Each structure stands twice: as structure tokens, then as C-alpha cells.
C-alpha positions in Angstrom: -8.5 16.6 8.6 -6.4 13.5 8.6 -5.2 14.3 5.2 -4.2 17.9 6.2 -2.3 16.6 9.2 -0.6 13.6 7.5 -0.8 13.4 3.8 -0.5 17.1 2.4 3.2 17.6 3.8 4.2 14.2 2.4 2.9 14.9 -1.0 4.8 18.1 -1.0 8.0 16.3 0.3 7.6 13.8 -2.6 7.5 16.6 -5.1 10.6 18.2 -3.7 12.4 14.9 -4.3 12.1 13.0 -1.0 10.7 9.6 -0.6 7.6 9.6 1.5 5.3 7.0 2.9 1.9 6.6 4.5 1.5 3.4 6.3 -1.5 2.3 8.1 -1.1 -0.2 11.0 -3.7 -1.7 13.3 -6.0 -4.3 14.4 -8.4 -6.1 12.0 -11.7 -4.0 11.8 -10.1 -0.7 13.0 -10.7 1.0 9.8 -7.3 1.1 8.1 -8.6 0.4 4.6 -11.5 2.8 5.0 -9.1 5.4 6.1 -6.6 4.8 3.1 -9.3 4.1 0.4 -12.6 5.4 1.7 -15.9 3.4 1.0 -14.5 1.5 -1.9 -17.7 0.0 -3.4 -19.5 3.4 -3.2 -16.9 5.8 -4.6 -18.8 6.3 -7.7 -21.6 8.2 -5.8 -21.2 11.9 -5.1 -21.8 11.6 -1.5 -19.2 8.8 -1.0 -16.6 10.9 -3.0 -16.6 13.3 -0.1 -15.3 10.3 2.1 -12.5 9.4 -0.3 -9.5 8.3 1.5 -6.0 9.4 2.0 -4.8 7.7 -1.1 -7.3 9.5 -3.5 -6.6 12.8 -1.8 -2.9 12.3 -2.1 -3.2 11.5 -5.8 -5.4 14.5 -6.4 -3.0 16.9 -4.6 0.0 15.4 -6.5 -1.5 15.9 -9.9 -2.9 19.4 -9.1 0.6 20.5 -8.0 2.3 18.9 -10.9 -0.2 20.8 -13.2 0.5 24.2 -11.5 4.2 23.8 -11.5 4.3 23.0 -15.2 2.1 25.8 -16.0 4.3 28.3 -14.0 7.5 27.1 -15.6 7.2 25.7 -19.1 10.9 24.3 -18.9 9.7 21.9 -16.2 8.3 18.5 -17.0 7.0 15.7 -14.7 6.6 12.0 -15.4 4.5 9.8 -13.0 4.5 6.1 -13.0 2.7 3.7 -10.6 2.8 0.3 -9.3 0.5 -1.8 -7.0 1.4 -5.1 -5.3 0.1 -7.1 -2.5 1.7 -9.5 -0.1 -0.4 -12.5 0.7 0.8 -15.5 2.8 4.4 -14.1 2.0 3.9 -14.3 -1.7 4.1 -11.0 -3.6 1.6 -10.4 -6.5 1.5 -7.7 -9.2 -2.1 -6.1 -8.9 -1.8 -4.3 -12.1 -0.5 -7.1 -14.4 -2.6 -7.0 -17.6 -2.1 -10.5 -18.8 -4.6 -13.2 -18.7 -2.9 -15.0 -15.7 -2.4 -11.9 -13.8 -2.4 -13.4 -10.1 1.3 -14.4 -10.5 2.7 -15.0 -7.0 6.3 -15.7 -8.1 7.6 -12.1 -7.9 10.9 -11.8 -6.0 12.3 -9.0 -3.8 15.9 -8.2 -4.7 18.4 -5.6 -3.8 20.5 -3.3 -6.0 23.4 -1.1 -4.9 22.0 1.9 -7.1 18.1 1.6 -6.5 18.0 -0.4 -3.3 15.2 -3.0 -2.7 12.7 -3.5 -5.6 10.4 -6.2 -6.7 11.8 -7.8 -9.8 9.2 -8.0 -12.7 6.7 -5.5 -11.1 4.6 -3.4 -13.5 5.5 0.1 -13.8 2.7 2.1 -15.5 3.0 5.6 -16.7 0.0 7.8 -15.8 -0.6 11.3 -17.2 -3.6 12.4 -15.2 -5.4 12.0 -11.9 -8.1 9.9 -13.7 -5.5 7.5 -14.9 -3.9 7.1 -11.6 -7.2 6.6 -9.8 -8.0 3.9 -12.5 -4.9 2.0 -11.7 -5.6 2.3 -8.0 -9.1 1.1 -8.2 -8.2 -1.8 -10.5 -5.5 -3.0 -8.0 -8.0 -2.7 -5.1 -10.5 -4.8 -6.9 -7.9 -7.7 -7.3 -6.8 -7.5 -3.6 -7.4 -10.5 -1.3 -10.4 -10.0 0.9 -12.6 -12.1 3.1 -15.1 -12.1 5.7 -13.7 -12.8 9.3 -15.1 -12.7 12.8 -14.4 -9.0 13.2 -15.0 -7.7 9.7 -17.2 -8.9 6.8 -14.8 -7.6 4.3 -11.4 -7.7 5.7 -8.2 -7.2 3.8 -6.1 -10.5 4.1 -2.9 -9.0 2.4 -0.7 -6.0 2.7 -1.1 -3.7 -0.2 1.4 -1.0 -1.3 0.6 1.4 -4.0 3.6 3.5 -5.2 3.5 6.6 -7.3 7.0 7.6 -8.7 7.5 11.1 -9.7 10.2 12.3 -11.8 11.0 16.0 -12.4 13.2 17.3 -15.2 14.1 20.7 -16.6 14.8 24.2 -15.1 18.4 23.3 -14.5 17.7 20.4 -12.1 16.1 16.9 -11.7 14.5 15.2 -9.0 12.9 11.6 -8.6 11.0 10.6 -5.5 8.3 7.8 -4.7 5.2 8.3 -2.6 4.2 4.9 -1.1 0.8 4.2 0.4 0.8 1.2 2.6 -2.3 -0.6 3.8 -1.3 -3.3 6.2 -3.6 -6.3 7.1 -4.7 -6.5 10.7 -4.1 -9.5 12.9 -7.0 -11.5 13.9 -7.2 -14.0 16.9 -8.1 -17.2 15.6 -10.6 -19.6 17.6 -8.9 -22.7 19.1 -11.0 -25.2 17.4 -11.4 -25.3 13.7 -15.1 -26.2 12.9 -17.9 -24.7 11.2 -18.7 -21.4 12.9 -21.6 -19.0 13.0 -21.0 -15.4 14.0 -23.8 -13.1 13.2 -24.2 -13.7 9.4 -20.8 -15.5 9.1 -20.8 -19.2 8.5 -17.7 -21.0 7.5 -16.8 -24.5 6.7 -13.6 -26.1 8.3 -11.6 -25.7 5.1 -12.4 -22.0 5.2 -11.5 -21.7 8.9 -8.1 -23.6 8.0 -7.4 -21.1 5.2 -8.4 -18.1 7.5 -6.1 -19.4 10.1 -3.1 -19.8 7.7 -3.7 -16.1 6.6 -3.8 -14.9 10.2 -0.6 -16.9 10.9 1.3 -15.1 7.9 -0.2 -11.7 8.8 1.0 -12.1 12.4 4.4 -13.2 11.4 5.0 -10.3 8.8 3.5 -7.6 11.5 5.9 -9.1 14.1 8.8 -8.8 11.7 7.6 -5.2 10.7 7.7 -4.2 14.5 11.0 -5.5 15.1 12.3 -3.3 12.1 10.8 -0.2 13.3 12.0 -1.0 16.8 15.7 -1.5 15.5 15.5 1.7 13.5 14.2 3.8 16.4 17.2 2.8 18.5 19.8 4.7 16.3 23.4 4.3 16.7 25.0 2.9 19.9 28.8 2.8 20.4 29.3 4.1 16.8 27.4 1.1 15.2 23.8 0.6 14.2 21.8 -2.4 15.6 21.0 -5.2 13.2 17.8 -4.3 11.1 16.0 -7.6 10.5 14.7 -6.5 7.0 14.7 -10.1 5.6 12.7 -11.8 8.4 9.6 -11.2 6.2 8.6 -10.0 2.8 
């Protein structure tokens, strides 16, 4: 039902040449990653496959539509490429990098007058089928930063962005658009004292508590910057000029 309300129309918009995004925002433990990805550890089972998330359903519809449109018009050809990154403690990592030292956090966000903001050095991998796209998606998920917190035993500690770029050529016209699937980390209020805590089955050392606190601080900072960007964009023009959009306050 959620996919029918949100995802289906955005996939169609992407195939029509318009950039589209699905962005999940909320508190830690609210179910953002489950909504986007489904029960990740269990997706190989048939029952869990029925509960697959917005991402899998969006990819499925995209490739179904690509196959249908190419069959209806042999002059039309689609090319699809994907990328997957995470932002962990304000560091950008390529989740699809195939080299041995894949966990590079030195990627930089740059701007270009033609293509706008982009991540320099981010992998762009061509995929020709739904199976290939889902393989790349699951590969990135397995590399994403997760940890046990006081509210969630498997909490996403980074923001993740999977992008499927769709290029259409032939038939007298050409289009290119991106479908971005964004799963934001949720903020978690940290305890005032940094000691070894036991919450249910959760037991953490002071060092682990310090790391969780640093992660939460980075998450809170970026979510605050994100909310300010959305607020500025929603204001529209006043007196013939747009308000300042604080894009650079956080990655």
C-alpha cells in the first residue's frame, strides 16, 4: 500500500525524465530501514519476499517498465546505472567499491555547472536486469554501518543513498533521470553518563558508549541541517528573491 501511494508514481516520473526521490526520515527504531528495505536478513525466504521494501519494489517496477517499453518500440533503448553511498560521521563512503580497501571515506562532494552536485570518485555501475540491480543494492546494505543502540538492536548509524540513473535514447528523443532512495539515520538521545550500560540484552563498554555518542552527535547535526534546508526551500520567494538555502552546513 505504501508503495502504491508513494513509489509507483515516482518510478513513472523517473522513466518520463524527471528526477525523483524517496526519503525516509524519523526517530531511531521507527521502522525507516524496514520500510525502505524490508526484513534484510530474511529476504532470501519466500515469506519475507512478500514484505520487501520500497526500494526492491521500485527497482522491480522500473525494470518491468523498461522491458515493456523496449518491447513495444524496438527503436527505444534504456541504460541503467546504479551507485550506493553512505554518510557516516560526516564522511562519505562508496558502498559499491570493488577494490580490497573499499571502505574509503575520502570521497568529496563537488559542484558542476552542468550536472550539479555530485560525489567525486563514486562508482557508477551499469545494471541490465532487476537481479543485477538487487545484487548491488544488497551488497551495499551489507556494508552499511549498523550497531546496537538503546532503542534498536540493529540501528543504522549512517545515512544511505542508493541512486538508479535511467537513460532513454531512440524514438526521436532522449531523457535521463535519477531515482534516489534515501534512508536517513534516526537520532537517539544519549545518556548523560558514559559508563558500561545494560539495557535488556545490550551491554556496552565506555569506549562503545563514546562511539555511539559521537555517531549520534553527527546524525543530529546532519538532520538539523537537513530540516533547515527543507524549511528554507518551503518558504519560496519573498520580495523577488529566494532565502538562503544552507546546503553546505552538512554533507
